[in-house]
N, C-alpha and C positions, 0 to 999 in steps of 0.2 A: 503493499500500500503505500510505502514513503517513496518509491518512486513516481507513484500516479499524482501522489499530493504534489511533488517537487515540480513535475511537468505542469500540473493545472497551475499552483500559486506563481511559479516563474514566467509562465506562456499568457496563462488568461486573465489573472489578476489585473487591476486597474489602479491608475492613481486614484486616491480618494474625492477629488473632485468629479472627476470623470465618471465616477460610480455613482455618484450621487445624482448626475445630470442624467445619464442614462437610467436609473433607476425611476425618476419622472417621466420617461417616455411610455411607461406602462402603467403608472400610478398616479392618482391625483395628490395624496398624501403620504409624506414620506417620514419617519419617526427616526431620529438620532436618540439612542439612549446610551448617557454616559454614566462614568461611576461616580462622578465629581472630585474636585481637588486634583484634575489633573490639567497643567496648563496647556498642551500639546491639544487636547480636545476642545478646550476652548478657543483656541487659537485659529483651529480648522473653522469655527464658525464665522470669524473675523474673516478668513479668504472666501468664505461662501456668500457673505452679506451683500459685497458690493456687486457680484454677479448676478444675483437672485433673478431682476426684473427680464435681461437679456434672455433668462432662459426660462420667463413666462410664469414664474413664481413670485406672489404678490402679497403672501401671508405667512408669517410666522407665528407660529403657535409656542408660549414658551412657559414651561414650569417656574420661570424665574420672575414671574408676576404675578399678582392675585387679580382675579377676574374682577374684584370689588374695586381696583385701582385702574381700571380700564382708561376711566375720564383723565387720571394722571398721566398714564401713558399716552395718551393720544395728545394732551397738552404738551409733555416733554419732547414728543418727536416732530411737533409744529411749531415749535418756536424759533425765533430768530437765532437766537444763540443755544448753546447746548446748555441748559441748566443744571449744575453739576448738584447743587444740594436738592433737587426736585428727585434726579436720579437717585440719590442717595437714600431719599424719602421711601422711593418705591420700592428700592430692596432692602431695606429695613421692614417694612409694612409685609414683605414676601419671606425674608428671614433675618431676624435681627443683626445675627452675625455674619450674613454673607456680603463683607466687603473687601470685594476683591476686584482690581482692575480689569481682570479679563471679563468679568460680567457687566460690568459696566462700560464696555468697551462695545459691547453688544447694542447697547441702546444707542450708544453715541455713533457708532456706523450706520445704522439704520436712519437716525436724525440726519448726520452727514449728504445721505444719497437724497433723504426726501428732501432737502434744501435746496440741492444742487440741481434737481429733475421734475421733468412736468409733471402734473397731477396723476396722469395714465400710468407712469410708472411708479409711481409712489408704493411703499412698502407698510402693509399694516399689522402690528404687534399686537398678539391677542395672547393677554393673560390669563391663563389658567388655573393657576392655585386658588386653594380654599381659602374662605377666610376666617380663619382660626380667630375666636374672639379672646385674644391676650389679655385686652385690656380688662376685660371681667376677670378672668384668672388673676390675674397680678394683682387688680383692685382689692378681691378677696384676701389674697395671700397676706399685702401690706398693711390694710385698713383693718381685719379682722383676723390675721395672725393663724390662720388656719387653712386648709385644701379645700377645693370647691367640693361639694357634695354631688351626689348623683345627678338631684336634676339640674343642679348650675353646670355641669360636666355637660349635659344636653344642650343647655344654651352656647356655649362655649365651642362645641364642634357643631352646633345648626348648619346646615348645609356642606359639611365639609364631607364630600363624596366623588370619587371620580368621574362617577355618571355625570355629575353637572360640569366637569371639562369637557365632555361632549356636548351638551346643552349650549353651552359656550362657545366651542368650537362651530357649531350648527348655524349660529347667529351672523355668521360672515362667510361660511365656505359655500360656494352655490357647487353643486358637482356638475361637472362637464365647463365649468369656466374658471373656477379659479384652482391655483396649484397651491399645498400648504406643506412649509417645512416646518416641521415638530422637533423642539431639543427641548430635554429633560433628561431625569434621572433613567436609567436602564428599564428599573421595574414599572414607571408608569407606561413606558412604549412596548411593553408584551401586546403581541396580538393574537395568534394564534396558541400560544404557548401559555400555559396556566401556571400561575405561581404557587407552590404547595407551602401550606402553613407546616409548622412545625412544634414539637414540645423536647424538652431536653429529658434524656434518660441515661444515666451512666456516662455523663460526658458527651453524649452525642444528639446532633439533632435527628427526630424521628418523624415520619410525614404523620400529619394531622389534619389532611384533608385538603381541598380544594376551595376555602371561602372566599379568599382575596381575589376580589373582581377589578383589572386597573383599566386605565384611560383607555388604553391600545385595546384590550378586549373588546369594550362598548364601541369603539370606533370600528374596528373588523366586525362587530356582529352588524353594523350598520351599513359600512360601505365596503365589505368585503374584500374581494383582492385588489381593489381600487389603493388598499392601505399597505404600505411596506414599512417594516421594520429592521433599521440596520443598528446593530451594538457594535462597541468598540471592544477592542481587544484589552479585558480587562482581568486582574487576578480575581477568581471566583472564590467565595468561604467554602471551606471544606465541610463534609457532615459530620466531623470530629472538632469539636466547639474550639477547642483549644490547638489545633492542628493550626500551622500557618496557610493563607490563602495559596490557592493554585491556578495553575495555567488552564485556560479551555483545551480539552481534548488531550491534556499531558503535557503540553508545552512542544508538541512536533512543530507549530506553526512557526513560531520564533525562530525555532533552529533553521528552519528552511530559507524563512524573510530575510532574516537578520544579515547574513552575508552579503546579501544583493540588495535591499531597498530599506529606506530609513521608514517608510510609510507604503501600505499598500491596503486596497479596498477588493472584496470576493464575495462570491455567493457561498451560501451554506444552504440554502435549498436547491436542492438539484446538482450539487456539487461534491466530488470528494471529500474536501474540508467537512462538508456537513454529515459524512457517515463517521466521522470520529466519534467515538463511545467518549462520554464523561463520568465522571462518579462524583461529581463535587453536589453541592447542598439543591442547586437546580435539578438535579436527577430523584430527588424525593417524590415519590408517588409514579415513577414511570418505571417501567419493566425493563425496558432496552433505550436508554436517554442517549441521544446523539445531538450533536450542535445544530443541526438541523431543525431541531425542534424548539430552539429557543427563536431564532431570528432567520430573516430571509438572508442578510448579508452580516458582513462584518468589516469594520475598520482597524486596522493594525495601525496603531499612528507612530509607535516607537517599541522598543524592549522594554520591560519592566524596570530593568536598571537605569534607563534614560529619562524615566519619567521626571517632569519638572514641577515645582513647588508653585501654585497659585501666589499673585503678586498681591500682596495686602495693600490696602489703601492707609497711608500712615493715619490721616485723621478722618476717618469713617466715621465715625463717632467723636463728635465734637461738643461744645457747650450749647451750640444752638440747636442739635438733634438729641441731647442726652435723653430729654423725658420721652419724646417718641421713642428712643431703644428701652427705655424703662417700661413702655407700654406695651412694646413689641415683642419683649425677649421672651421665647418659651420657658412656660413654668415659672417665670419669675427670677430666671437664671442670671446673677452677677447683675443685677437692677442697683445692687447697693453698693456697685464699683464705681469708680471715677472713669474717666474716657480714656487715660492712658492705659491702665489695667484691662479695660473691654478691649481696646485694639492691640494690645500685645497677645491677649488670646486670641481673637482673630486672626493674628500673624501665625500664632503657633498651630493653629487647625489649619492654616492654607499650605504647610510643610510636612504635610503627614507622609511624604514618602522621601 
């Protein structure tokens, strides 16, 4: 099988951008599923964005913005200047610790395109993420010195369901007319693949059913083969909780590609790469799990050892937005800290590789 894989990867695989453009020939919606905290993956979006309109793609649907903040996103992308405080506000609302230049740059590049091009080529950015009511959670913690009760938790998590991501996209996507690039965490992008739930037994992850339904699952149920899911070549969790993460398909993909290419994209569905067996966490609940089951395609962005850290925004939290951070920080975490301490934590988390 090694020879067949080598022949396929070195002769049939493509440069990542070319692979994505080709994917749009047969699909209206292409989802890119990332692991997070890997600079090369975010930088791929930077290369894509300026070229989207010339390939007929006018919608970006993103996890990195809330649907409740759509008016703020629209305002940011239509201003005469790029409003960094407003961009930071949108990012804090989505995830209060997500203070990285690579993700702010996504908004800036869309703005830059829109400000210099006619209306018919404008890119619309759609925020998909859920409106977790951290304000209520944190207010209860701070003012009443307790955790929210069951009824309050229902209010805090109200409308937080990935089925609502689909309903949000449907407001903007017109089948046959619009093309959508989705950028999000890999689990949100699952389409045909169903994510397993698990419980811990004797230090191992043990299959506990298929209860989780992701955005991509809902999307595929509605639009079928018009949807394509491309994952990145990322380390995957083992079935053994204490074990290190492992390479998809046992590491042979990197072994073949790395001496010849710095990056490459290829099919999983219908290719010899997709036939590689895998025994990671993702195989739970599957009798004969192979890479073709998890996604339609894969982007190899570099060797695992070459992953680069995200670039923290030094003053992401400042005196002007500190209160906003305190309102939106998940689980009231670090809301008693000063700006410098919070920014130090953001920098540390951005350098997990």
